[in-house]
TORPA-915939 format. One record per residue (C-alpha): residue number from 0; residue in three letters; x, y, z. Coordinates in pm, 1 decimal, m for minus. Example, Ala and Ser with C-alpha at 12.3 -4.5 7.8 and 13.67 -1.06 7.14 Angstrom:
REM TORPA-915939
<0 ALA <1230.0 m450.0 780.0>>
<1 SER <1367.0 m106.0 714.0>>
This chain:
REM TORPA-915939
<0 MET <m232.2 m3214.6 933.4>>
<1 LYS <m380.6 m3505.1 726.3>>
<2 LEU <m321.3 m3395.6 338.5>>
<3 GLN <m736.2 m3430.1 265.4>>
<4 SER <m786.6 m3153.1 530.1>>
<5 LEU <m503.1 m2951.2 393.6>>
<6 LEU <m665.4 m2984.9 14.6>>
<7 LYS <m1039.5 m2933.3 101.7>>
<8 ASP <m1210.4 m2773.9 m188.2>>
<9 ILE <m898.0 m2799.9 m389.1>>
<10 GLU <m952.7 m2883.6 m774.5>>
<11 ILE <m688.3 m3189.9 m817.2>>
<12 LEU <m631.2 m3309.7 m1171.6>>
<13 GLU <m451.8 m3593.9 m1021.6>>
<14 THR <m227.5 m3742.8 m777.3>>
<15 ASN <m48.6 m4049.1 m662.4>>
<16 ALA <m77.6 m3907.7 m328.0>>
<17 PRO <m233.9 m4108.2 22.7>>
<18 MET <m486.5 m3889.9 141.6>>
<19 ASP <m400.6 m3995.8 488.9>>
<20 MET <m57.8 m3885.6 484.0>>
<21 GLU <69.9 m3634.8 775.6>>
<22 ILE <173.9 m3347.9 641.1>>
<23 SER <404.9 m3129.4 906.3>>
<24 GLY <436.5 m2739.9 676.7>>
<25 VAL <355.3 m2584.9 369.4>>
<26 ARG <634.9 m2434.1 189.5>>
<27 TYR <712.2 m2274.9 m161.9>>
<28 SER <1052.9 m2159.8 m112.6>>
<29 SER <1322.8 m2503.7 m162.0>>
<30 CYS <1558.9 m2352.0 92.4>>
<31 GLU <1281.9 m2349.7 383.9>>
<32 VAL <1182.0 m2682.0 310.7>>
<33 THR <1178.2 m2929.7 645.7>>
<34 GLN <1133.2 m3280.0 679.2>>
<35 GLY <753.8 m3379.2 585.4>>
<36 ASP <686.9 m3050.5 440.5>>
<37 LEU <452.7 m2996.8 164.6>>
<38 PHE <662.8 m2824.6 m106.1>>
<39 VAL <437.2 m2587.2 m355.4>>
<40 ALA <581.7 m2539.8 m702.2>>
<41 ILE <510.1 m2210.9 m829.4>>
<42 PRO <578.2 m2084.8 m1181.9>>
<43 GLY <719.9 m1706.0 m1154.5>>
<44 TYR <797.7 m1422.9 m1317.0>>
<45 ALA <1210.7 m1397.5 m1260.2>>
<46 THR <1242.5 m1789.6 m1178.6>>
<47 ASP <999.3 m2104.1 m1178.1>>
<48 GLY <937.5 m2328.4 m873.7>>
<49 HIS <942.9 m2612.5 m1082.7>>
<50 LYS <1313.3 m2583.8 m1107.7>>
<51 TYR <1361.0 m2652.7 m780.1>>
<52 ILE <1222.3 m2931.1 m717.4>>
<53 PRO <1472.1 m3193.7 m693.4>>
<54 ASP <1598.7 m2927.9 m402.9>>
<55 ALA <1301.6 m2945.5 m189.5>>
<56 ILE <1283.0 m3323.7 m207.5>>
<57 ARG <1645.5 m3320.5 m84.6>>
<58 HIS <1519.6 m3107.0 183.5>>
<59 GLY <1310.1 m3375.5 268.6>>
<60 ALA <969.9 m3274.3 108.1>>
<61 ALA <744.0 m3565.2 134.3>>
<62 LEU <498.2 m3422.0 m83.0>>
<63 VAL <499.3 m3204.2 m448.1>>
<64 LEU <188.9 m2979.9 m515.9>>
<65 CYS <277.7 m2876.1 m885.8>>
<66 GLU <139.1 m2788.8 m1231.1>>
<67 ARG <366.0 m3008.6 m1429.8>>
<68 GLU <693.1 m3194.6 m1393.9>>
<69 MET <546.7 m3481.5 m1111.0>>
<70 PRO <843.4 m3600.5 m959.4>>
<71 THR <901.1 m3950.9 m924.4>>
<72 ASP <1069.1 m4007.8 m594.3>>
<73 VAL <776.2 m3848.6 m363.5>>
<74 PRO <415.1 m3804.4 m409.0>>
<75 TRP <296.1 m3532.9 m543.5>>
<76 VAL <m55.4 m3338.9 m642.8>>
<77 ARG <m125.6 m3160.1 m978.2>>
<78 VAL <m328.5 m2901.8 m1005.4>>
<79 ARG <m441.8 m2600.4 m1226.4>>
<80 SER <m289.2 m2329.6 m1022.3>>
<81 SER <m30.7 m2317.5 m776.5>>
<82 ARG <m88.6 m2009.0 m662.8>>
<83 GLU <m501.6 m2062.6 m648.7>>
<84 ALA <m399.0 m2364.3 m449.4>>
<85 LEU <m129.1 m2199.7 m217.6>>
<86 ALA <m399.2 m1948.5 m109.2>>
<87 LYS <m644.7 m2230.5 m11.2>>
<88 LEU <m418.9 m2459.9 150.8>>
<89 GLY <m308.1 m2132.8 392.1>>
<90 ALA <m740.6 m2070.7 475.9>>
<91 ASN <m753.0 m2489.7 555.1>>
<92 ARG <m451.0 m2435.8 715.3>>
<93 TYR <m555.7 m2165.3 969.0>>
<94 GLY <m915.9 m2249.1 972.4>>
<95 ASN <m1058.3 m1987.2 744.4>>
<96 PRO <m967.6 m1702.1 1003.7>>
<97 SER <m1167.5 m1397.5 726.1>>
<98 GLU <m1458.8 m1559.9 834.0>>
<99 ALA <m1446.7 m1464.9 1233.8>>
<100 MET <m1336.5 m1086.3 1174.4>>
<101 GLN <m1460.4 m804.7 954.3>>
<102 VAL <m1216.0 m771.6 731.8>>
<103 ILE <m1218.2 m429.2 505.2>>
<104 GLY <m1011.7 m414.0 198.0>>
<105 VAL <m857.0 m107.8 23.4>>
<106 THR <m743.7 m77.4 m301.9>>
<107 GLY <m633.8 217.6 m516.9>>
<108 THR <m286.7 376.8 m651.5>>
<109 ASN <m279.8 633.9 m341.5>>
<110 GLY <m400.5 698.7 m25.9>>
<111 LYS <m441.2 293.5 74.7>>
<112 THR <m198.9 353.3 391.7>>
<113 SER <m349.8 664.1 511.5>>
<114 VAL <m707.5 506.2 478.1>>
<115 THR <m644.8 190.9 621.1>>
<116 TYR <m467.4 397.6 944.4>>
<117 LEU <m739.7 659.5 968.8>>
<118 LEU <m992.5 355.4 995.5>>
<119 LYS <m801.3 154.0 1226.0>>
<120 SER <m816.0 478.4 1470.9>>
<121 LEU <m1223.5 537.3 1383.5>>
<122 LEU <m1280.0 189.3 1457.2>>
<123 GLU <m1074.2 200.7 1764.7>>
<124 ASN <m1223.5 537.1 1884.6>>
<125 SER <m1600.6 502.6 1796.1>>
<126 ILE <m1692.1 129.9 1864.9>>
<127 GLY <m1348.2 38.5 2104.8>>
<128 ALA <m1271.7 m234.9 1827.4>>
<129 LYS <m906.5 m448.3 1854.4>>
<130 VAL <m837.9 m368.9 1489.7>>
<131 GLY <m546.4 m556.6 1299.6>>
<132 LEU <m368.3 m393.7 1035.1>>
<133 VAL <m193.5 m504.5 695.2>>
<134 GLY <m27.3 m278.7 479.9>>
<135 THR <280.7 m122.3 335.4>>
<136 ILE <431.1 78.6 681.3>>
<137 CYS <399.0 m227.5 910.6>>
<138 ASN <131.1 m467.4 992.7>>
<139 MET <m23.5 m448.0 1330.6>>
<140 ILE <m204.0 m647.3 1586.8>>
<141 GLY <m395.5 m352.5 1797.8>>
<142 ASP <m125.0 m170.0 1931.8>>
<143 GLU <149.5 m476.1 1796.7>>
<144 VAL <363.1 m372.9 1540.0>>
<145 LEU <526.3 m624.5 1288.3>>
<146 GLN <757.1 m509.4 1050.2>>
<147 THR <676.3 m598.7 662.7>>
<148 GLU <856.8 m615.4 363.9>>
<149 ARG <576.2 m568.1 112.8>>
<150 THR <252.5 m436.4 91.1>>
<151 THR <31.7 m746.3 94.9>>
<152 PRO <228.1 m1094.2 251.6>>
<153 GLU <222.1 m1418.4 7.1>>
<154 SER <m132.7 m1602.9 64.1>>
<155 TYR <m12.6 m1857.4 290.6>>
<156 GLU <166.8 m1636.8 519.1>>
<157 LEU <m121.6 m1363.6 523.2>>
<158 GLN <m328.3 m1639.6 619.1>>
<159 GLY <m115.0 m1715.3 921.0>>
<160 LEU <m87.2 m1361.4 986.0>>
<161 LEU <m454.5 m1347.7 1015.8>>
<162 ALA <m505.7 m1648.0 1231.3>>
<163 LYS <m271.4 m1426.0 1429.5>>
<164 MET <m505.3 m1152.5 1488.1>>
<165 ARG <m790.2 m1392.5 1504.5>>
<166 ASP <m666.9 m1534.6 1823.2>>
<167 ALA <m564.1 m1210.5 1980.3>>
<168 GLY <m875.9 m1153.3 1955.5>>
<169 CYS <m942.0 m887.2 1648.8>>
<170 SER <m1259.4 m780.9 1556.8>>
<171 HIS <m1208.1 m627.8 1222.1>>
<172 VAL <m902.4 m615.7 1017.1>>
<173 VAL <m831.2 m329.1 800.7>>
<174 MET <m595.8 m430.8 502.6>>
<175 GLU <m412.9 m278.3 170.8>>
<176 VAL <m515.9 m473.1 m95.9>>
<177 SER <m219.5 m435.0 m366.6>>
<178 SER <m311.8 m474.5 m753.2>>
<179 HIS <m17.5 m743.2 m750.0>>
<180 ALA <m202.3 m933.6 m460.0>>
<181 LEU <m515.8 m923.6 m597.5>>
<182 TYR <m359.9 m1049.6 m945.4>>
<183 LEU <m132.9 m1309.3 m816.5>>
<184 HIS <m405.9 m1467.7 m572.7>>
<185 ARG <m262.8 m1348.5 m237.8>>
<186 VAL <m562.4 m1242.8 m130.6>>
<187 ALA <m778.2 m1521.6 m266.6>>
<188 ASN <m993.9 m1730.1 m2.0>>
<189 ILE <m1048.6 m1401.9 249.7>>
<190 ARG <m1423.1 m1297.5 340.8>>
<191 TYR <m1402.2 m910.3 279.7>>
<192 ARG <m1688.6 m727.9 436.6>>
<193 VAL <m1640.2 m418.3 289.0>>
<194 GLY <m1389.3 m298.8 m33.7>>
<195 ALA <m1279.2 63.8 m75.7>>
<196 PHE <m1125.7 255.5 m375.5>>
<197 THR <m959.3 537.9 m347.3>>
<198 ASN <m859.6 637.7 m718.1>>
<199 LEU <m649.7 478.2 m977.9>>
<200 THR <m326.8 688.8 m1145.4>>
<201 LYS <m25.0 564.4 m1346.5>>
<202 ASP <196.1 287.0 m1193.2>>
<203 HIS <275.7 m41.8 m1203.3>>
<204 LEU <281.3 m40.0 m1589.5>>
<205 ASP <645.9 m274.0 m1589.7>>
<206 PHE <384.3 m567.8 m1437.3>>
<207 HIS <44.6 m486.7 m1571.5>>
<208 GLY <137.2 m331.1 m1923.6>>
<209 THR <m120.9 m139.5 m1967.5>>
<210 MET <m377.3 95.6 m1722.1>>
<211 GLU <m643.1 m128.8 m1810.4>>
<212 ASN <m505.9 m432.8 m1730.2>>
<213 TYR <m387.8 m281.9 m1405.7>>
<214 GLY <m760.6 m152.8 m1345.6>>
<215 ARG <m894.5 m496.0 m1381.9>>
<216 ALA <m676.9 m587.8 m1143.4>>
<217 LYS <m808.4 m343.5 m900.0>>
<218 ALA <m1125.9 m445.9 m959.5>>
<219 ILE <m1103.8 m805.3 m859.5>>
<220 LEU <m1157.3 m705.9 m513.3>>
<221 PHE <m1531.1 m596.9 m601.3>>
<222 ARG <m1574.1 m952.7 m660.2>>
<223 ASN <m1455.3 m1063.3 m351.2>>
<224 CYS <m1666.8 m821.6 m84.5>>
<225 GLU <m1990.5 m758.7 52.6>>
<226 LYS <m2010.9 m390.1 24.5>>
<227 GLY <m1832.7 m175.1 m189.5>>
<228 VAL <m1716.4 193.5 m80.3>>
<229 PHE <m1577.2 380.2 m380.5>>
<230 ASN <m1448.8 728.4 m438.2>>
<231 ALA <m1668.8 914.0 m714.5>>
<232 ASP <m1450.5 1144.2 m776.2>>
<233 ASP <m1209.0 952.3 m949.1>>
<234 THR <m1381.8 890.7 m1290.2>>
<235 ALA <m1201.0 522.2 m1278.1>>
<236 PHE <m1441.4 421.1 m974.3>>
<237 LYS <m1677.1 302.2 m1330.7>>
<238 THR <m1395.2 28.2 m1399.9>>
<239 MET <m1407.2 m98.1 m1069.4>>
<240 ILE <m1822.5 m103.1 m1020.0>>
<241 ASP <m1844.8 m294.6 m1402.2>>
<242 GLY <m1861.9 m663.9 m1333.1>>
<243 SER <m1835.0 m624.4 m895.4>>
<244 THR <m2046.7 m779.2 m706.7>>
<245 CYS <m2095.3 m595.0 m439.3>>
<246 SER <m2347.5 m270.9 m310.0>>
<247 VAL <m2220.1 18.7 m420.1>>
<248 TYR <m2191.1 347.9 m189.7>>
<249 THR <m1993.7 656.1 m319.2>>
<250 VAL <m1857.8 915.0 m143.5>>
<251 GLY <m1689.4 1251.6 m285.7>>
<252 VAL <m1659.7 1611.4 m263.6>>
<253 GLY <m1939.1 1842.1 m395.2>>
<254 CYS <m2083.4 1557.4 m628.6>>
<255 ASN <m2356.0 1313.7 m630.5>>
<256 ALA <m2295.1 1070.4 m378.6>>
<257 ASN <m2407.9 885.1 m118.3>>
<258 LEU <m2151.6 1060.5 148.6>>
<259 TYR <m2023.0 1399.1 46.4>>
<260 ALA <m1823.5 1686.2 182.4>>
<261 GLU <m1907.8 2033.9 162.6>>
<262 HIS <m1749.5 2373.3 332.9>>
<263 VAL <m1392.7 2237.0 278.4>>
<264 GLU <m1126.2 2428.3 433.8>>
<265 LEU <m782.0 2368.7 392.2>>
<266 GLY <m505.4 2485.5 665.5>>
<267 ALA <m139.4 2414.8 749.8>>
<268 ASP <m199.3 2164.1 959.0>>
<269 HIS <m567.5 2034.9 939.3>>
<270 ILE <m881.8 2024.7 705.4>>
<271 GLU <m1191.9 2120.4 792.4>>
<272 MET <m1518.9 2002.5 585.2>>
<273 ASP <m1938.6 1927.7 658.3>>
<274 VAL <m1991.5 1571.0 596.2>>
<275 CYS <m2303.2 1480.8 492.9>>
<276 GLU <m2518.6 1200.0 412.8>>
<277 GLY <m2918.7 1201.7 301.8>>
<278 THR <m3063.8 1490.2 603.7>>
<279 GLN <m2746.5 1400.5 812.9>>
<280 ARG <m2493.4 1659.7 864.6>>
<281 ALA <m2182.8 1646.8 1087.6>>
<282 HIS <m1890.1 1880.5 1117.6>>
<283 LEU <m1515.3 1744.8 1133.3>>
<284 ARG <m1210.7 1873.3 1175.3>>
<285 LEU <m896.4 1650.0 1137.9>>
<286 GLY <m557.6 1712.0 1217.8>>
<287 ILE <m406.5 1624.7 930.4>>
<288 PRO <m345.0 1861.9 579.7>>
<289 GLY <m380.3 1823.5 237.5>>
<290 ARG <m631.2 1813.9 4.9>>
<291 PHE <m609.4 1435.3 m86.0>>
<292 THR <m655.9 1389.0 328.5>>
<293 VAL <m1062.3 1506.4 253.1>>
<294 SER <m1077.9 1188.8 m6.1>>
<295 ASN <m888.4 961.9 237.9>>
<296 ALA <m1116.6 1035.0 551.4>>
<297 LEU <m1424.5 1058.9 333.8>>
<298 ILE <m1333.8 696.9 229.6>>
<299 ALA <m1286.9 581.1 606.7>>
<300 LEU <m1595.3 752.3 694.7>>
<301 GLY <m1809.1 567.4 415.9>>
<302 ILE <m1654.0 218.0 516.9>>
<303 ALA <m1762.3 299.9 876.3>>
<304 ARG <m2081.2 344.8 733.6>>
<305 GLN <m2108.1 75.5 564.5>>
<306 LEU <m1997.6 m139.0 927.4>>
<307 GLY <m2300.7 36.1 1071.8>>
<308 ILE <m2132.7 275.4 1284.9>>
<309 SER <m2383.5 627.6 1300.0>>
<310 LEU <m2210.1 909.2 1089.0>>
<311 ASP <m2189.8 1141.4 1422.1>>
<312 SER <m2002.4 834.3 1613.8>>
<313 ALA <m1781.5 793.1 1336.1>>
<314 VAL <m1680.2 1185.1 1239.2>>
<315 ASN <m1631.0 1208.0 1613.4>>
<316 ALA <m1396.1 932.2 1670.3>>
<317 LEU <m1216.7 1045.9 1321.0>>
<318 SER <m1121.8 1371.8 1451.7>>
<319 LEU <m912.7 1184.9 1733.3>>
<320 THR <m687.7 1049.2 1478.7>>
<321 LYS <m324.3 1177.8 1450.9>>
<322 ALA <m82.8 1210.4 1113.8>>
<323 VAL <17.5 881.7 960.3>>
<324 LYS <377.9 887.4 918.6>>
<325 GLY <555.2 980.7 612.1>>
<326 ARG <188.2 1110.9 483.0>>
<327 ILE <229.4 1498.5 478.4>>
<328 GLU <443.1 1426.9 806.3>>
<329 ILE <578.0 1763.1 940.2>>
<330 VAL <951.5 1734.5 1060.6>>
<331 PRO <1054.1 1959.1 1335.9>>
<332 THR <1323.1 2235.3 1216.4>>
<333 PRO <1354.8 2420.5 1571.9>>
<334 GLY <1480.5 2755.6 1531.6>>
<335 LYS <1436.6 2749.7 1160.8>>
<336 ASP <1134.8 2965.7 1018.0>>
<337 TYR <1081.7 2684.0 696.5>>
<338 THR <905.1 2402.1 705.9>>
<339 VAL <1025.3 1998.2 614.9>>
<340 LEU <773.8 1818.9 509.8>>
<341 ILE <803.5 1411.0 428.0>>
<342 ASP <520.6 1241.9 216.8>>
<343 TYR <527.0 892.8 22.1>>
<344 ALA <466.9 1023.3 m318.4>>
<345 HIS <609.4 805.2 m566.5>>
<346 THR <391.8 818.1 m878.5>>
<347 PRO <298.6 1121.7 m1094.2>>
<348 ASP <m66.1 1132.6 m937.4>>
<349 GLY <84.6 1120.1 m588.5>>
<350 LEU <360.6 1395.8 m653.0>>
<351 GLU <76.1 1625.5 m804.6>>
<352 LYS <m151.7 1545.6 m546.2>>
<353 VAL <137.8 1625.2 m271.9>>
<354 LEU <272.2 1936.1 m450.5>>
<355 CYS <m94.4 2120.6 m501.4>>
<356 SER <m216.6 2055.6 m110.5>>
<357 VAL <110.1 2217.4 1.8>>
<358 ARG <53.8 2482.6 m235.8>>
<359 ASP <m266.8 2534.2 m60.8>>
<360 PHE <m67.1 2676.5 269.8>>
<361 CYS <246.3 2764.2 134.5>>
<362 LYS <333.8 3110.3 189.7>>
<363 GLY <697.4 3092.1 46.4>>
<364 ARG <844.6 2895.8 m234.0>>
<365 LEU <764.7 2575.5 m255.0>>
<366 ILE <1088.1 2312.4 m314.7>>
<367 ALA <1066.8 1972.8 m410.8>>
<368 LEU <1293.7 1689.0 m356.8>>
<369 PHE <1265.3 1364.0 m538.9>>
<370 GLY <1413.1 1049.1 m742.7>>
<371 CYS <1199.1 751.3 m896.1>>
<372 GLY <1297.9 399.2 m797.3>>
<373 GLY <1507.4 171.1 m997.4>>
<374 ASP <1402.0 m176.9 m1152.2>>
<375 ARG <1050.9 m13.7 m1171.8>>
<376 ASP <782.4 170.9 m1437.4>>
<377 ARG <1042.2 424.4 m1610.4>>
<378 THR <738.1 569.7 m1808.0>>
<379 LYS <654.6 777.8 m1493.8>>
<380 ARG <976.2 885.2 m1479.1>>
<381 PRO <978.1 1180.8 m1727.3>>
<382 GLU <618.2 1237.9 m1611.6>>
<383 MET <706.5 1306.2 m1279.0>>
<384 GLY <974.6 1581.7 m1375.1>>
<385 ARG <706.3 1753.7 m1556.0>>
<386 ILE <503.9 1759.2 m1246.4>>
<387 ALA <752.0 1874.0 m1050.5>>
<388 VAL <855.1 2169.7 m1272.4>>
<389 LYS <532.8 2271.0 m1321.2>>
<390 PHE <368.4 2230.5 m973.0>>
<391 ALA <729.6 2371.6 m745.3>>
<392 ASP <902.7 2649.6 m754.3>>
<393 TYR <1240.0 2507.4 m725.5>>
<394 VAL <1316.9 2125.2 m778.3>>
<395 ILE <1607.7 1860.8 m667.2>>
<396 VAL <1620.5 1586.0 m866.9>>
<397 THR <1793.5 1298.2 m661.8>>
<398 SER <1796.5 938.8 m581.1>>
<399 ASP <1523.7 739.6 m450.8>>
<400 ASN <1559.5 360.4 m417.1>>
<401 PRO <1765.6 319.2 m755.3>>
<402 ARG <1816.7 m64.7 m700.0>>
<403 THR <2018.3 m250.8 m968.4>>
<404 GLU <2000.6 76.0 m1221.2>>
<405 GLU <2267.3 355.3 m1278.4>>
<406 PRO <2148.9 635.0 m1061.7>>
<407 MET <2252.6 850.4 m1334.5>>
<408 ALA <2066.2 708.8 m1571.8>>
<409 ILE <1713.3 729.3 m1423.4>>
<410 ILE <1777.5 1096.4 m1361.2>>
<411 ASN <1838.0 1195.6 m1674.8>>
<412 GLU <1516.0 992.2 m1776.8>>
<413 ILE <1362.9 1190.7 m1544.9>>
<414 LEU <1535.1 1553.5 m1667.6>>
<415 ALA <1349.8 1436.1 m1958.6>>
<416 GLY <1067.2 1590.2 m1833.3>>
<417 MET <1233.3 1865.1 m1718.2>>
<418 GLN <1340.2 2046.7 m2085.8>>
<419 GLU <1193.6 2409.8 m2164.9>>
<420 THR <1082.7 2457.6 m1863.9>>
<421 GLU <1133.1 2790.8 m1632.9>>
<422 THR <1129.0 2667.7 m1286.2>>
<423 PRO <1519.0 2628.2 m1142.7>>
<424 TYR <1627.0 2291.8 m1054.6>>
<425 LEU <1902.7 2118.3 m943.3>>
<426 VAL <2058.7 1742.2 m965.5>>
<427 GLU <2211.7 1584.4 m676.8>>
<428 GLU <2243.0 1207.8 m674.5>>
<429 ASN <2355.0 1133.6 m304.7>>
<430 ARG <2011.7 1198.0 m106.6>>
<431 ARG <2179.2 1303.7 191.2>>
<432 LYS <2356.8 1554.1 37.8>>
<433 ALA <2038.1 1655.4 m171.2>>
<434 ILE <1855.0 1732.1 172.4>>
<435 ARG <2091.2 1958.9 267.5>>
<436 LEU <2098.4 2114.0 m38.6>>
<437 ALA <1754.5 2190.8 5.6>>
<438 MET <1764.3 2298.5 357.1>>
<439 HIS <2044.1 2539.0 262.8>>
<440 LEU <1877.3 2695.4 m36.6>>
<441 ALA <1556.8 2768.3 233.8>>
<442 GLN <1408.9 3083.5 290.7>>
<443 LYS <1161.7 3247.1 506.9>>
<444 ASP <782.3 3080.8 491.6>>
<445 ASP <950.0 2816.9 236.5>>
<446 VAL <828.0 2445.5 236.0>>
<447 ILE <1040.9 2147.0 136.2>>
<448 VAL <881.4 1846.6 39.6>>
<449 LEU <1101.1 1513.7 23.8>>
<450 ALA <905.6 1314.7 m154.5>>
<451 GLY <897.3 955.5 m233.0>>
<452 LYS <1042.1 780.8 74.9>>
<453 GLY <778.6 827.6 344.0>>
<454 HIS <759.1 611.0 603.5>>
<455 GLU <1100.5 414.9 467.2>>
<456 THR <1432.2 423.4 650.5>>
<457 TYR <1597.4 282.3 431.2>>
<458 GLN <1770.4 305.9 76.6>>
<459 ILE <1809.6 16.2 m157.5>>
<460 LEU <2175.1 67.6 m366.5>>
<461 GLY <2170.6 m240.2 m563.3>>
<462 THR <2087.4 m536.0 m403.9>>
<463 GLU <2153.3 m357.8 m22.8>>
<464 LYS <1950.8 m170.8 188.0>>
<465 THR <2127.5 128.7 361.6>>
<466 HIS <2020.9 283.2 658.9>>
<467 LEU <1828.0 650.7 564.1>>
<468 ASP <1586.1 791.4 761.6>>
<469 GLU <1531.6 1133.4 649.6>>
<470 ARG <1420.3 1244.3 968.8>>
<471 GLU <1744.9 1215.8 1111.1>>
<472 GLU <1875.4 1360.8 828.2>>
<473 VAL <1728.0 1658.4 875.9>>
<474 ALA <1795.0 1668.9 1208.6>>
<475 ALA <2199.8 1581.5 1164.3>>
<476 ALA <2163.9 1892.0 880.5>>
<477 LEU <2057.4 2095.1 1130.6>>
<478 CYS <2293.0 2020.2 1397.0>>
<479 GLU <2569.9 2077.6 1144.2>>
<480 THR <2481.2 2443.3 1062.1>>
<481 GLU <2512.1 2504.5 1475.2>>
<482 GLU <2883.4 2402.3 1485.2>>
């Protein structure tokens, strides 16, 4: 592709590069550079891409895009922000794929995955759409599953993924949009038809520093979408609306919202409610338990309404949706009179919500097993400990993904929030052993909640990923008790 086309609409501060030069590819990792590539030097948090300009040139870079430190042995282009430029390079390279589809972005601390899966199913069952999905568990093009490493890919790869979805005939894309992605311009140059907000609770303060900064990062989405759907039950929705340029459509339970729920009933394996909009009313039964499923369903329905889908059609389609992997997922325990659930809850708010939701239908004791991730926000650890002993009847503290931190150091920070409690608790650092301990302790009608891992099938110890699928561990523990 000609450099001139690749740089379209990018503010260039200065350059010595001929605009008619041919560029074979775009790279921002020097070790991936091949002959004829453009290397983008990005200032990062762990390291600075400008340090790797010589490596990129040795690997064959034909051009360097940078903010400073221009090389002397290849042409260069200097810009104000390499991150912003990378996003535009991707959009130019792949022909602005978001313009050809209806892209829906969902942001918030919790609920993003559930809402995107609910919406994908709704769109497929109501209007027969072929839907692309970008998310935490995986990326999808229709029914094709593509594995993913993080919630939102880097901007250049994201534009390439959107182009694949466009070329495969997707009419809609539903997308989890993280605060990191918004702040770091990974989702820049994407045209969002609808943006949606789930909630804002304590998380990622290791990156954003304050809740105010965290909220402002989330709110960027609503300056880049045409229509906004907001959970009015979360007071932070006012922060999202402040400075937004989109239309505002609210959803909520028993509140003064555009779309609201009445007569909510919570079952062990479902929810039921009346969904109301103006004079319209439709009854929804959805086979996914949990109080927060009500909010997630309302957001998905609100998005559908903003896309022009009738309320009856949207509700009927949503009722066909199955549970999302790792979100209040029931694990088979044949022959046992207790229940095991897996949930991705890894924040204070997420843990509280899942425990309260389970409490709604738990007839016996509620046993909570959880840990906290290493190399992440430490302030939430004692808070999650306090929440666990407040809402569970028995707590087992274990490891999540300790990464490069000492597992017991993380556990001790959790335990700091569990002092002066009458709720019994145990510590078992090894998560496999902890699961077996929970199952050994379980009695008739008890519910065990394995919180934190959710859809993940691995555990990160140090810098290595080791296989750990909690479904397999439960099955193995059952086999061991039968032997």
